[in-house]
N, CA, C and O atoms as a DFTB+ gen file, in Angstrom:
312 C
 N C O
     1  1     124.605     233.534      64.067
     2  2     123.812     233.306      62.892
     3  2     124.743     233.296      61.690
     4  3     125.739     234.019      61.653
     5  1     124.409     232.475      60.718
     6  2     125.168     232.423      59.469
     7  2     124.227     232.742      58.315
     8  3     123.027     232.470      58.365
     9  1     124.809     233.324      57.280
    10  2     124.016     233.675      56.101
    11  2     124.884     233.570      54.868
    12  3     126.103     233.731      54.928
    13  1     124.236     233.298      53.750
    14  2     124.872     233.406      52.444
    15  2     124.373     234.700      51.828
    16  3     123.168     234.936      51.735
    17  1     125.315     235.534      51.409
    18  2     124.956     236.802      50.776
    19  2     125.367     236.709      49.313
    20  3     126.545     236.544      48.998
    21  1     124.394     236.814      48.434
    22  2     124.646     236.769      46.995
    23  2     124.973     238.189      46.543
    24  3     124.258     239.136      46.871
    25  1     126.057     238.324      45.790
    26  2     126.573     239.650      45.439
    27  2     126.711     239.780      43.923
    28  3     127.328     238.938      43.270
    29  1     126.134     240.836      43.380
    30  2     126.383     241.234      41.989
    31  2     127.334     242.427      42.075
    32  3     127.037     243.427      42.728
    33  1     128.477     242.306      41.409
    34  2     129.494     243.348      41.486
    35  2     129.095     244.588      40.706
    36  3     128.402     244.503      39.692
    37  1     129.535     245.728      41.184
    38  2     129.323     246.993      40.479
    39  2     130.172     246.999      39.210
    40  3     131.213     246.344      39.166
    41  1     129.749     247.722      38.184
    42  2     130.543     247.807      36.956
    43  2     131.974     248.263      37.270
    44  3     132.192     249.199      38.039
    45  1     132.928     247.581      36.658
    46  2     134.335     247.930      36.831
    47  2     135.018     247.248      37.997
    48  3     136.241     247.325      38.119
    49  1     134.252     246.573      38.869
    50  2     134.850     245.864      39.996
    51  2     135.097     244.416      39.565
    52  3     134.168     243.726      39.146
    53  1     136.336     243.961      39.667
    54  2     136.658     242.579      39.299
    55  2     136.547     241.672      40.516
    56  3     136.560     242.138      41.655
    57  1     136.438     240.383      40.264
    58  2     136.378     239.435      41.376
    59  2     137.682     239.477      42.178
    60  3     137.657     239.303      43.397
    61  1     138.808     239.703      41.521
    62  2     140.090     239.801      42.247
    63  2     140.091     241.003      43.190
    64  3     140.520     240.903      44.340
    65  1     139.603     242.143      42.688
    66  2     139.505     243.335      43.545
    67  2     138.617     243.043      44.749
    68  3     138.969     243.356      45.886
    69  1     137.478     242.447      44.488
    70  2     136.509     242.184      45.547
    71  2     137.060     241.175      46.550
    72  3     136.846     241.314      47.754
    73  1     137.766     240.166      46.059
    74  2     138.364     239.171      46.939
    75  2     139.315     239.843      47.934
    76  3     139.286     239.536      49.126
    77  1     140.144     240.744      47.452
    78  2     141.068     241.454      48.347
    79  2     140.293     242.226      49.416
    80  3     140.680     242.236      50.584
    81  1     139.215     242.860      49.017
    82  2     138.421     243.642      49.961
    83  2     137.690     242.744      50.953
    84  3     137.538     243.099      52.122
    85  1     137.234     241.572      50.483
    86  2     136.534     240.637      51.373
    87  2     137.409     240.204      52.536
    88  3     136.928     240.031      53.655
    89  1     138.696     240.032      52.266
    90  2     139.620     239.559      53.302
    91  2     139.732     240.536      54.467
    92  3     140.205     240.168      55.542
    93  1     139.299     241.776      54.262
    94  2     139.386     242.802      55.301
    95  2     138.068     243.004      56.053
    96  3     137.998     243.826      56.968
    97  1     137.023     242.260      55.674
    98  2     135.704     242.453      56.284
    99  2     135.489     241.408      57.373
   100  3     135.485     240.205      57.112
   101  1     135.312     241.889      58.585
   102  2     135.051     241.011      59.719
   103  2     133.737     240.269      59.499
   104  3     132.756     240.849      59.032
   105  1     133.728     238.997      59.834
   106  2     132.512     238.201      59.706
   107  2     132.436     237.381      58.437
   108  3     131.625     236.459      58.351
   109  1     133.267     237.694      57.439
   110  2     133.281     236.898      56.208
   111  2     134.066     235.621      56.491
   112  3     135.233     235.674      56.880
   113  1     133.417     234.473      56.292
   114  2     134.076     233.197      56.575
   115  2     134.338     232.375      55.318
   116  3     134.985     231.330      55.392
   117  1     133.853     232.823      54.178
   118  2     134.091     232.120      52.923
   119  2     133.412     232.830      51.773
   120  3     132.547     233.683      51.972
   121  1     133.817     232.466      50.564
   122  2     133.211     233.070      49.375
   123  2     133.428     232.156      48.180
   124  3     134.412     231.420      48.105
   125  1     132.483     232.220      47.247
   126  2     132.551     231.439      46.019
   127  2     132.178     232.327      44.840
   128  3     131.231     233.110      44.922
   129  1     132.916     232.208      43.752
   130  2     132.516     232.834      42.498
   131  2     131.483     231.893      41.875
   132  3     131.703     230.685      41.794
   133  1     130.358     232.456      41.438
   134  2     129.273     231.643      40.891
   135  2     128.849     232.165      39.519
   136  3     129.201     233.277      39.125
   137  1     128.100     231.356      38.818
   138  2     127.552     231.743      37.520
   139  2     126.039     231.778      37.663
   140  3     125.440     230.841      38.190
   141  1     125.431     232.837      37.203
   142  2     123.984     232.981      37.313
   143  2     123.626     234.439      37.485
   144  3     124.265     235.315      36.903
   145  1     122.602     234.703      38.287
   146  2     122.142     236.072      38.500
   147  2     123.130     236.911      39.306
   148  3     123.123     238.139      39.208
   149  1     123.980     236.258      40.101
   150  2     124.954     236.957      40.924
   151  2     126.361     236.514      40.548
   152  3     126.543     235.513      39.855
   153  1     127.362     237.273      41.016
   154  2     128.760     236.979      40.704
   155  2     129.442     236.158      41.789
   156  3     130.321     235.346      41.500
   157  1     129.039     236.371      43.029
   158  2     129.649     235.676      44.153
   159  2     128.592     235.320      45.185
   160  3     127.534     235.944      45.262
   161  1     128.908     234.297      45.982
   162  2     128.154     234.005      47.189
   163  2     129.143     234.087      48.337
   164  3     130.168     233.405      48.339
   165  1     128.827     234.928      49.312
   166  2     129.711     235.174      50.444
   167  2     129.057     234.617      51.706
   168  3     127.929     234.984      52.034
   169  1     129.759     233.736      52.413
   170  2     129.257     233.179      53.671
   171  2     129.721     234.093      54.801
   172  3     130.906     234.407      54.911
   173  1     128.774     234.517      55.639
   174  2     129.100     235.393      56.758
   175  2     128.590     234.784      58.058
   176  3     127.613     234.036      58.071
   177  1     129.269     235.118      59.145
   178  2     128.858     234.714      60.484
   179  2     128.687     235.980      61.307
   180  3     129.603     236.796      61.402
   181  1     127.506     236.141      61.901
   182  2     127.181     237.359      62.650
   183  2     126.506     236.989      63.957
   184  3     125.936     235.906      64.096
   185  1     126.579     237.906      64.911
   186  2     125.924     237.698      66.203
   187  2     124.415     237.913      66.116
   188  3     123.644     237.231      66.791
   189  1     124.000     238.870      65.277
   190  2     122.584     239.217      65.223
   191  2     122.276     239.953      63.920
   192  3     123.155     240.152      63.081
   193  1     121.021     240.349      63.769
   194  2     120.590     241.027      62.553
   195  2     121.297     242.356      62.333
   196  3     121.586     242.717      61.192
   197  1     121.577     243.078      63.390
   198  2     122.263     244.364      63.254
   199  2     123.669     244.174      62.694
   200  3     124.110     244.938      61.836
   201  1     124.362     243.162      63.179
   202  2     125.703     242.896      62.669
   203  2     125.642     242.424      61.214
   204  3     126.508     242.780      60.415
   205  1     124.633     241.631      60.865
   206  2     124.468     241.206      59.479
   207  2     124.245     242.415      58.572
   208  3     124.846     242.504      57.501
   209  1     123.395     243.335      58.986
   210  2     123.165     244.554      58.191
   211  2     124.451     245.357      58.033
   212  3     124.708     245.898      56.958
   213  1     125.257     245.445      59.076
   214  2     126.536     246.144      58.995
   215  2     127.500     245.464      58.047
   216  3     128.194     246.129      57.279
   217  1     127.547     244.138      58.096
   218  2     128.408     243.386      57.187
   219  2     127.952     243.586      55.748
   220  3     128.777     243.756      54.850
   221  1     126.642     243.566      55.528
   222  2     126.130     243.784      54.171
   223  2     126.465     245.195      53.680
   224  3     126.752     245.385      52.498
   225  1     126.433     246.166      54.563
   226  2     126.813     247.531      54.177
   227  2     128.273     247.570      53.748
   228  3     128.616     248.244      52.777
   229  1     129.136     246.853      54.463
   230  2     130.555     246.804      54.076
   231  2     130.745     246.067      52.747
   232  3     131.614     246.429      51.954
   233  1     129.929     245.031      52.505
   234  2     130.005     244.328      51.215
   235  2     129.619     245.270      50.073
   236  3     130.202     245.199      48.991
   237  1     128.657     246.136      50.301
   238  2     128.284     247.141      49.289
   239  2     129.422     248.136      49.081
   240  3     129.786     248.441      47.945
   241  1     129.977     248.637      50.175
   242  2     131.073     249.608      50.092
   243  2     132.282     249.025      49.373
   244  3     133.039     249.755      48.734
   245  1     132.463     247.716      49.475
   246  2     133.597     247.054      48.840
   247  2     133.411     246.908      47.330
   248  3     134.358     246.578      46.616
   249  1     132.187     247.154      46.841
   250  2     131.948     247.060      45.405
   251  2     130.790     246.181      44.998
   252  3     130.630     245.876      43.817
   253  1     129.976     245.767      45.959
   254  2     128.786     244.988      45.638
   255  2     127.643     245.915      45.250
   256  3     127.243     246.780      46.029
   257  1     127.129     245.734      44.060
   258  2     126.041     246.605      43.581
   259  2     124.693     246.133      44.105
   260  3     123.919     246.925      44.643
   261  1     124.414     244.847      43.950
   262  2     123.153     244.259      44.408
   263  2     123.480     243.099      45.338
   264  3     124.354     242.285      45.042
   265  1     122.778     243.026      46.458
   266  2     122.985     241.969      47.437
   267  2     121.652     241.341      47.814
   268  3     120.623     242.016      47.849
   269  1     121.681     240.048      48.093
   270  2     120.504     239.334      48.599
   271  2     121.006     238.326      49.633
   272  3     121.891     237.520      49.345
   273  1     120.440     238.379      50.826
   274  2     120.889     237.494      51.917
   275  2     119.888     236.379      52.154
   276  3     118.676     236.573      52.062
   277  1     120.423     235.211      52.462
   278  2     119.624     234.071      52.871
   279  2     120.193     233.572      54.197
   280  3     121.359     233.186      54.272
   281  1     119.369     233.583      55.235
   282  2     119.808     233.075      56.538
   283  2     119.876     231.559      56.483
   284  3     119.008     230.905      55.905
   285  1     120.906     231.016      57.082
   286  2     121.055     229.562      57.155
   287  2     120.381     229.107      58.443
   288  3     120.806     229.473      59.539
   289  1     119.335     228.311      58.305
   290  2     118.551     227.871      59.443
   291  2     119.085     226.563      60.010
   292  3     119.146     226.376      61.226
   293  1     119.474     225.652      59.103
   294  2     119.943     224.347      59.530
   295  2     120.824     223.762      58.447
   296  3     120.507     223.873      57.263
   297  1     121.918     223.144      58.832
   298  2     122.804     222.481      57.880
   299  2     122.434     221.005      57.808
   300  3     122.347     220.320      58.827
   301  1     122.216     220.529      56.583
   302  2     121.855     219.128      56.399
   303  2     123.088     218.260      56.139
   304  3     123.220     217.185      56.725
   305  1     123.975     218.708      55.283
   306  2     125.195     217.976      54.945
   307  2     126.373     218.951      54.962
   308  3     126.212     220.127      54.635
   309  1     127.538     218.469      55.335
   310  2     128.749     219.300      55.277
   311  2     128.868     220.159      56.442
   312  3     129.829     220.921      56.552
């Protein structure tokens, strides 16, 4: 399963700090800095819901204050 996890960083955590931490989290396959309600969108690949919850917990521990996940059901382009 793949998901996009939208991340709002905790106060004092920079995108550079978070990027370094992301590189150490298993299941993270990509990330984008975005403008809007969140600071980053992180693409993750997981075997199941339990692994997704574990990955999201690590994203929080790395400095994500607020997270929202969207499961990718089907890719249309790209």
